[in-house]
KOLVO-928815 format. One record per residue (C-alpha): residue number from 1; chain; x, y, z. Coordinates in steps of 0.25 Angstrom, whole numbers, plus 5000, padded with zeros to 4 digits. Example, Ala and Ser with C-alpha at 12.3 -4.5 7.8 and 13.67 -1.06 7.14 Angstrom:
! residues 2
  pos  unit    c1    c2    c3
    1     A  5049  4982  5031
    2     A  5055  4996  5029
This chain:
! residues 310
  pos  unit    c1    c2    c3
    1     A  5053  5082  4884
    2     A  5049  5073  4896
    3     A  5051  5058  4895
    4     A  5037  5052  4890
    5     A  5033  5038  4895
    6     A  5034  5032  4882
    7     A  5051  5034  4882
    8     A  5053  5027  4892
    9     A  5053  5011  4891
   10     A  5041  5003  4898
   11     A  5050  4993  4904
   12     A  5059  5002  4911
   13     A  5047  5008  4916
   14     A  5043  4994  4920
   15     A  5055  4988  4925
   16     A  5056  5004  4934
   17     A  5042  5002  4940
   18     A  5045  4987  4945
   19     A  5059  4989  4950
   20     A  5054  5003  4958
   21     A  5041  4995  4962
   22     A  5049  4985  4970
   23     A  5059  4995  4975
   24     A  5047  5002  4981
   25     A  5041  4988  4986
   26     A  5054  4986  4994
   27     A  5054  4998  4999
   28     A  5039  4996  5004
   29     A  5043  4983  5009
   30     A  5050  4993  5020
   31     A  5040  5001  5022
   32     A  5029  4992  5023
   33     A  5037  4984  5037
   34     A  5042  4997  5042
   35     A  5032  5009  5041
   36     A  5021  5003  5050
   37     A  5033  5000  5060
   38     A  5037  5014  5060
   39     A  5052  5013  5054
   40     A  5058  5020  5043
   41     A  5056  5015  5030
   42     A  5069  5020  5026
   43     A  5079  5014  5036
   44     A  5085  5005  5038
   45     A  5087  4999  5026
   46     A  5079  4983  5024
   47     A  5083  4974  5035
   48     A  5080  4960  5040
   49     A  5067  4959  5046
   50     A  5074  4946  5056
   51     A  5089  4952  5058
   52     A  5087  4966  5055
   53     A  5100  4964  5043
   54     A  5099  4976  5033
   55     A  5096  4968  5020
   56     A  5106  4973  5009
   57     A  5102  4980  4996
   58     A  5102  4966  4986
   59     A  5095  4959  4996
   60     A  5083  4972  4996
   61     A  5081  4970  4981
   62     A  5064  4971  4979
   63     A  5058  4959  4975
   64     A  5072  4950  4970
   65     A  5079  4951  4985
   66     A  5067  4944  4993
   67     A  5067  4933  4981
   68     A  5082  4931  4981
   69     A  5084  4929  4996
   70     A  5073  4921  4995
   71     A  5065  4926  5006
   72     A  5074  4928  5017
   73     A  5084  4937  5021
   74     A  5098  4936  5017
   75     A  5103  4939  5033
   76     A  5095  4929  5041
   77     A  5086  4923  5031
   78     A  5074  4930  5036
   79     A  5062  4927  5029
   80     A  5056  4939  5020
   81     A  5042  4940  5018
   82     A  5038  4938  5004
   83     A  5031  4952  5004
   84     A  5043  4959  5001
   85     A  5047  4955  4987
   86     A  5028  4955  4987
   87     A  5031  4971  4990
   88     A  5040  4974  4980
   89     A  5036  4964  4969
   90     A  5021  4972  4971
   91     A  5027  4986  4971
   92     A  5036  4983  4959
   93     A  5021  4978  4952
   94     A  5014  4990  4956
   95     A  5025  4998  4951
   96     A  5025  4992  4938
   97     A  5010  4990  4937
   98     A  5009  5008  4938
   99     A  5022  5009  4929
  100     A  5013  5000  4918
  101     A  5002  5007  4921
  102     A  5005  5022  4922
  103     A  5018  5022  4914
  104     A  5020  5013  4904
  105     A  5007  5012  4899
  106     A  5003  5027  4899
  107     A  5003  5038  4886
  108     A  5018  5036  4882
  109     A  5017  5051  4878
  110     A  5016  5056  4893
  111     A  5028  5061  4901
  112     A  5035  5051  4909
  113     A  5039  5058  4923
  114     A  5023  5061  4924
  115     A  5019  5046  4922
  116     A  5031  5042  4931
  117     A  5025  5052  4941
  118     A  5012  5046  4940
  119     A  5018  5031  4941
  120     A  5026  5034  4954
  121     A  5014  5042  4963
  122     A  5006  5028  4958
  123     A  5016  5019  4963
  124     A  5020  5026  4976
  125     A  5004  5026  4979
  126     A  5006  5012  4975
  127     A  5017  5009  4984
  128     A  5010  5017  4997
  129     A  4999  5007  4995
  130     A  5009  4996  4995
  131     A  5015  5001  5007
  132     A  5001  5002  5014
  133     A  4994  4988  5010
  134     A  5005  4980  5015
  135     A  5009  4988  5028
  136     A  4993  4986  5031
  137     A  4994  4972  5029
  138     A  5005  4970  5039
  139     A  5000  4980  5049
  140     A  4987  4986  5048
  141     A  4991  4999  5046
  142     A  4993  5008  5036
  143     A  5002  5019  5039
  144     A  4999  5035  5038
  145     A  5014  5036  5035
  146     A  5010  5029  5021
  147     A  4997  5032  5018
  148     A  4996  5049  5020
  149     A  5006  5051  5012
  150     A  5003  5042  5001
  151     A  4989  5050  5003
  152     A  4995  5062  5000
  153     A  5004  5060  4991
  154     A  4990  5054  4982
  155     A  4983  5067  4985
  156     A  4994  5075  4981
  157     A  4998  5068  4968
  158     A  4983  5067  4964
  159     A  4984  5083  4962
  160     A  4995  5082  4952
  161     A  4994  5069  4945
  162     A  4987  5068  4929
  163     A  4981  5056  4934
  164     A  4969  5054  4942
  165     A  4966  5054  4954
  166     A  4964  5070  4955
  167     A  4967  5077  4967
  168     A  4952  5078  4969
  169     A  4949  5064  4968
  170     A  4962  5061  4976
  171     A  4957  5067  4988
  172     A  4943  5062  4985
  173     A  4950  5047  4985
  174     A  4956  5049  4998
  175     A  4943  5055  5003
  176     A  4935  5045  5000
  177     A  4946  5033  5003
  178     A  4949  5039  5017
  179     A  4935  5043  5023
  180     A  4930  5028  5016
  181     A  4938  5021  5027
  182     A  4940  5030  5038
  183     A  4924  5032  5040
  184     A  4918  5020  5034
  185     A  4926  5010  5039
  186     A  4935  5017  5050
  187     A  4925  5025  5057
  188     A  4913  5020  5054
  189     A  4915  5005  5055
  190     A  4921  5007  5069
  191     A  4910  5017  5074
  192     A  4900  5005  5070
  193     A  4907  4994  5074
  194     A  4919  4999  5084
  195     A  4931  4994  5074
  196     A  4935  5000  5062
  197     A  4933  4994  5050
  198     A  4947  5000  5044
  199     A  4959  5006  5049
  200     A  4961  5021  5047
  201     A  4972  5018  5038
  202     A  4963  5010  5026
  203     A  4956  5025  5027
  204     A  4971  5031  5025
  205     A  4974  5022  5015
  206     A  4961  5025  5008
  207     A  4965  5040  5008
  208     A  4977  5036  5000
  209     A  4972  5028  4990
  210     A  4961  5039  4989
  211     A  4971  5048  4988
  212     A  4979  5041  4976
  213     A  4968  5035  4969
  214     A  4955  5044  4970
  215     A  4941  5042  4973
  216     A  4940  5031  4963
  217     A  4952  5023  4968
  218     A  4947  5025  4984
  219     A  4934  5019  4980
  220     A  4940  5007  4972
  221     A  4952  5004  4983
  222     A  4941  5004  4994
  223     A  4931  4994  4986
  224     A  4943  4986  4979
  225     A  4949  4985  4992
  226     A  4939  4980  4999
  227     A  4935  4969  4989
  228     A  4949  4964  4989
  229     A  4953  4965  5003
  230     A  4937  4958  5006
  231     A  4942  4947  4994
  232     A  4955  4945  5002
  233     A  4949  4943  5016
  234     A  4937  4935  5011
  235     A  4949  4924  5006
  236     A  4958  4926  5019
  237     A  4946  4924  5027
  238     A  4942  4909  5018
  239     A  4957  4906  5019
  240     A  4958  4908  5036
  241     A  4970  4917  5036
  242     A  4970  4928  5047
  243     A  4979  4939  5038
  244     A  4979  4951  5050
  245     A  4990  4957  5052
  246     A  4997  4956  5064
  247     A  5003  4969  5064
  248     A  5017  4970  5069
  249     A  5020  4974  5083
  250     A  5030  4985  5079
  251     A  5020  4990  5069
  252     A  5010  4992  5081
  253     A  5021  4999  5091
  254     A  5024  5008  5078
  255     A  5009  5011  5078
  256     A  5004  5013  5091
  257     A  5017  5021  5095
  258     A  5014  5029  5082
  259     A  4999  5032  5088
  260     A  5004  5034  5103
  261     A  4996  5020  5106
  262     A  5003  5008  5115
  263     A  5004  4995  5107
  264     A  4992  4990  5116
  265     A  4985  5002  5109
  266     A  4987  5000  5096
  267     A  4983  4987  5095
  268     A  4970  4989  5101
  269     A  4967  5000  5091
  270     A  4971  4990  5081
  271     A  4962  4982  5086
  272     A  4950  4989  5084
  273     A  4950  4988  5068
  274     A  4941  4977  5064
  275     A  4942  4967  5063
  276     A  4950  4961  5073
  277     A  4960  4951  5070
  278     A  4953  4938  5077
  279     A  4939  4942  5070
  280     A  4932  4931  5066
  281     A  4931  4929  5051
  282     A  4937  4942  5047
  283     A  4951  4946  5045
  284     A  4958  4960  5047
  285     A  4963  4962  5033
  286     A  4970  4976  5030
  287     A  4962  4983  5022
  288     A  4972  4992  5018
  289     A  4980  4984  5006
  290     A  4966  4981  4999
  291     A  4965  4997  4998
  292     A  4979  4997  4994
  293     A  4976  4986  4982
  294     A  4962  4994  4977
  295     A  4970  5007  4978
  296     A  4981  5000  4969
  297     A  4973  4993  4960
  298     A  4964  5008  4957
  299     A  4980  5016  4955
  300     A  4983  5005  4943
  301     A  4970  5002  4938
  302     A  4962  5015  4942
  303     A  4957  5021  4928
  304     A  4955  5005  4924
  305     A  4946  5004  4936
  306     A  4938  5018  4934
  307     A  4936  5016  4920
  308     A  4930  5002  4921
  309     A  4921  5006  4933
  310     A  4916  5017  4925
């Protein structure tokens, strides 16, 4: 007899999900920093960003380690970004929300293994989206190493999952998401204006989003991402703040080496995107985080959204 959902105390599921999310969030902080620089995300273990001293396990507790250290390293008192606990808390909350929606709130007579596998898949996609959003915020890059395997996982999973999207829906979503960005905002915009409106990384991100959410989700992520991005951009313009990421030199050097370019050629290719950083009255705001936000909203509330639209 399989273990049923109703046989597992909801409080255990919630506590497990929160601490799993916080732990994965801690690992995602490593991924966000190291992957764009071509560094291993496995070794060496976490170290001080200033003096490179390895961080002790008791100081590396997700969320609480930063709070106990009061935002500074123990070794040399270097200030640690509040983003670290923010990412850990965000992923923990996402894990808790997924557990609540897709484990605790489902039919208690369903097999726990099936329900848990579905929730783990959704959490995997959500974690990838969070990592990609923060990498894009820092570097204006969306690494293929995360996007393409994520899209492949979503397409394969669509064929064996009970919940929507179906395999056909996932394939349509991937195609619609990718081609909408690539044809209209990369090739088309460049043809008309001489500059790219969006990067090819955004098109690949939509490939992942469409594969994970289907064509309904792809369209929702595009529309919701554009609307939410516009609101944030207007607010930033009114505040007079320039949030255009300054890509770290070591990240750009890694990208240049990978593409077989000189550093100067890589900088010129980066400058070919629209709008340039000094463009009057405009901001160069990464669009990936808003696409990821729209996708996360659909992953969690897609059934409610579709019922509302019907």
